[in-house]
C-alpha positions, -999 to +999 in steps of 0.1 A: +590-432-530+608-461-546+626-438-570+638-417-541+651-448-523+670-458-554+688-425-553+694-424-515+687-449-487+664-438-459+661-452-424+625-441-419+596-433-442+567-414-425+533-412-441+502-394-428+474-413-446+462-449-445+464-451-483+502-454-477+497-491-471+507-496-508+540-480-501+545-502-471+538-533-491+562-522-518+590-519-493+583-554-480+581-569-514+616-555-522+630-567-490+640-532-479+647-527-442+634-491-441+611-485-412+576-475-423+557-452-399+520-444-402+509-411-386+472-405-380+456-373-368+424-392-361+418-428-371+391-429-398+376-462-385+373-448-350+356-417-363+331-437-383+324-459-353+319-430-328+300-407-351+274-434-361+258-430-327+255-392-330+243-394-366+213-415-353+207-390-325+210-357-346+209-366-382+233-348-405+238-311-412+226-313-447+207-338-469+230-352-496+219-362-531+217-399-541+249-396-561+269-380-532+255-405-508+266-434-530+301-418-534+304-414-497+296-451-491+323-461-516+348-438-499+339-452-465+345-487-477+379-478-492+389-460-459+379-490-439+399-513-462+430-490-463+429-485-425+430-522-418+457-527-444+480-499-430+474-512-394+491-545-404+517-532-429+533-503-409+562-509-386+549-482-363+519-459-357+520-424-342+487-410-329+479-379-310+454-392-284+452-423-262+417-432-276+433-438-310+460-460-294+433-481-276+414-484-309+446-497-327+451-523-300+415-534-294+400-531-329+429-535-353+451-558-331+483-537-334+509-546-309+512-519-282+550-516-288+543-504-323+522-474-311+533-440-298+509-414-284+525-380-292+502-351-283+502-320-305+509-285-294+498-249-297+517-227-322+550-213-308+537-178-309+509-188-285+534-202-260+560-174-263+538-144-261+529-133-226+493-141-216+474-109-208+455-106-175+424-126-177+400-103-157+364-110-148+351-092-178+368-117-201+350-146-184+317-131-197+329-136-232+326-172-247+346-184-277+343-213-302+368-219-330+362-248-354+349-258-388+312-261-394+310-299-396+289-325-380+318-340-360+324-306-343+288-307-329+277-272-339+241-280-328+254-286-293+274-254-294+244-234-305+222-250-278+247-240-251+250-204-263+212-201-265+209-213-229+238-192-215+227-160-231+192-165-217+206-172-182+231-143-181+223-110-198+259-099-197+273-129-216+284-125-252+300-151-276+322-152-307+320-181-332+349-185-356+342-207-386+342-206-424+322-176-437+301-199-460+286-215-428+276-182-410+240-183-422+237-219-410+250-209-376+227-179-374+197-201-380+207-223-350+208-194-326+178-180-306+166-145-310+184-135-278+217-151-288+217-136-322+221-101-307+251-112-287+270-135-310+298-123-333+305-145-363+341-144-377+357-160-407+389-179-407+420-158-402+458-163-398+471-176-365+488-142-357+453-126-359+434-154-342+456-150-311+441-115-306+406-131-306+416-157-280+431-129-258+397-111-257+378-141-243+378-161-211+358-193-217+364-216-246+338-242-256+349-274-273+318-297-278+330-321-306+314-355-310+348-367-322+384-355-323+416-371-333+433-345-310+416-311-315+444-285-313+421-255-308+414-263-271+452-263-265+456-230-282+429-216-259+446-230-228+479-215-239+462-180-239+447-186-204+411-194-214+391-218-193+383-247-216+350-267-213+355-297-236+338-330-245+357-359-230+372-373-262+403-368-283+432-349-269+413-329-244+405-361-224+443-367-221+455-331-215+429-316-192+427-324-155+390-318-147+384-290-124+420-279-123+432-266-157+399-271-176+366-289-174+355-322-191+319-329-199+302-360-213+303-359-251+270-348-266+256-337-232+242-302-237+231-298-201+265-309-187+282-283-208+257-256-198+262-265-161+300-263-164+298-229-181+274-215-155+297-227-127+326-208-142+305-177-148+293-177-112+327-186-096+351-160-109+378-170-084+376-206-097+379-194-132+409-172-124+428-201-109+418-224-137+430-199-162+465-198-146+467-236-145+455-239-181+483-216-194+509-235-174+496-269-186+496-259-223+533-249-219+542-285-211+533-293-248+555-279-276+565-288-311+600-293-299+586-320-276+567-335-305+600-337-325+619-353-297+593-379-290+589-387-327+626-391-332+627-414-301+599-436-315+617-438-349+648-450-331+629-476-311+613-490-343+647-491-360+662-511-331+632-535-333+636-539-370+673-547-367+668-573-340 
């Protein structure tokens, strides 16, 4: 970074990791007026704080060796240290969800004027391509897209699918995650659900859109999200999203209008919301239309404009 600045001056340096606090300190030590922006897709300290509760409730997905457990503790300590350092060193912070902004203010004491909440967006393809008709048959097909990781709450997802397939014999589901985790997912499913769940591996976005377009209800049960772009992809394709009330979903979704928000970690709440949509096709149809329209209020062009505007505000503040 410093080598690049010697060749050419820059008004703004934008870094996506808390470890960048060293670069921010180097700028200050040399008296440079370059504005240093820290971008976080989900504050590590916030994730650690919120996941601790759910780890006590559910345990972890796999037992780690003593060595890996010790290494994880060291990494957690470093992330905590680096997160606190970058919160004080950066001239500005860009986050994707209001929960992260509140954490920066309340826990890390960052002045509110140094924070911008800039939501992410679905891929341009998902916004540009016409949304196919979401008929009643599609609402009988549930979809989940996400990595097999504790923070994504796969145990909640499996419990919901087990209950819904038991309650409605015409419901099927698709679970998109890394192929290496398919056996773990299968073990979580009931005998009834196993016959009606399709497991798919990761695929390119231009193929995944075809999967979205064959389903009507999207489940998003995560214990923690920095933003969680998949729910917005689903909304863009007209799916009714049922999401845990954290991360970006809590900011974007108007409950009961363009999606449904449920209490994080509440299996019964998510089951109830899903059954309500399955039994109210007119409500689901209207929600689908509103979801598609809502998603189109978010674009990467908007992200670029709001990011540039925040850069300018911090440059003005630095000059004053």
